C-alpha positions in Angstrom: 86.1 155.2 102.8 86.1 154.2 106.4 89.4 154.3 108.3 90.1 152.0 111.2 92.0 153.5 114.0 95.3 151.8 115.2 93.8 151.2 118.6 91.0 149.2 117.1 93.5 147.1 115.1 95.5 146.4 118.3 92.4 145.3 120.1 91.4 143.1 117.1 94.9 141.5 117.0 94.8 141.0 120.7 91.5 139.1 120.6 92.7 136.8 117.8 96.0 136.2 119.6 94.1 135.3 122.8 91.8 132.9 120.8 94.8 131.3 119.2 96.5 130.8 122.5 93.3 129.3 124.0 92.9 126.9 121.1 96.5 125.7 121.5 95.8 125.1 125.2 92.7 123.2 124.5 94.5 121.1 121.9 97.3 120.3 124.4 94.7 119.4 127.1 92.8 117.1 124.8 96.0 115.4 123.6 97.3 114.8 127.2 93.8 113.6 128.3 93.6 111.1 125.5 97.1 109.8 126.3 96.2 109.3 129.9 93.0 107.5 129.1 94.8 105.2 126.6 97.4 104.2 129.2 95.3 102.9 132.0 96.6 99.9 133.9 93.3 98.1 133.7 93.4 98.1 129.9 96.9 96.8 129.6 96.4 93.8 131.9 93.4 92.3 130.3 93.9 90.0 127.3 91.4 89.9 124.5 89.6 86.6 123.8 91.8 84.4 121.6 90.7 83.5 118.1 92.6 82.1 115.2 91.7 81.5 111.6 94.6 79.3 110.9 97.0 80.6 108.3 95.7 83.9 107.1 98.2 84.8 104.4 99.4 81.2 103.8 97.5 78.1 102.9 97.0 75.8 105.9 98.8 73.1 104.0 99.3 71.4 100.7 96.7 69.5 98.5 98.1 66.2 99.9 98.1 67.4 103.5 95.6 70.3 103.9 96.5 71.0 107.6 100.3 70.7 107.2 101.2 74.3 108.5 98.0 74.9 110.6 99.8 74.1 113.9 102.6 76.5 113.0 100.1 79.3 112.3 98.3 78.6 115.6 101.5 78.8 117.6 102.3 82.1 115.8 98.9 83.5 116.5 99.2 82.6 120.2 102.5 84.4 120.4 101.0 87.6 118.9 97.9 87.3 121.0 100.0 87.3 124.2 101.5 90.6 123.1 105.0 91.9 123.9 107.6 94.1 122.4 108.5 94.4 118.7 111.4 92.1 119.3 109.1 89.5 120.8 107.0 89.6 117.6 110.1 89.3 115.5 111.2 86.3 117.5 107.7 84.8 117.0 108.0 85.4 113.2 111.4 83.7 113.1 110.1 80.7 115.1 107.2 80.5 112.7 109.4 80.5 109.7 111.6 77.8 111.2 108.6 75.6 112.1 107.2 75.9 108.5 110.6 75.1 107.0 110.9 71.9 109.2 107.7 70.5 107.9 108.1 67.9 105.1 106.8 69.1 101.8 106.0 66.6 99.0 106.9 68.0 95.6 104.0 68.7 93.3 105.8 67.3 90.3 107.4 64.0 90.8 110.0 62.8 88.2 
């Protein structure tokens, strides 16, 4: 049976501790670098090209009026495209809801 001397164990632990510290430093460096790259001024001032598919999760209208809510959806898409805070998006959602509710809807079943 081979015995390992305590000095060898200390050196071995020291090497692993050094590697562990270096890995933590590299991870921290990579995290900070990716944050700095993601926050460049040039990136935040350019708007992406606008596109809209009308009402994605809602029909564009009724059978009688197929484009009844399309204008509401387009205005909502523009508000999201411009960007802003979470509160701005919430306000855009409330405005969208109000616009849709103002549109006249013909009942499907008339009595």
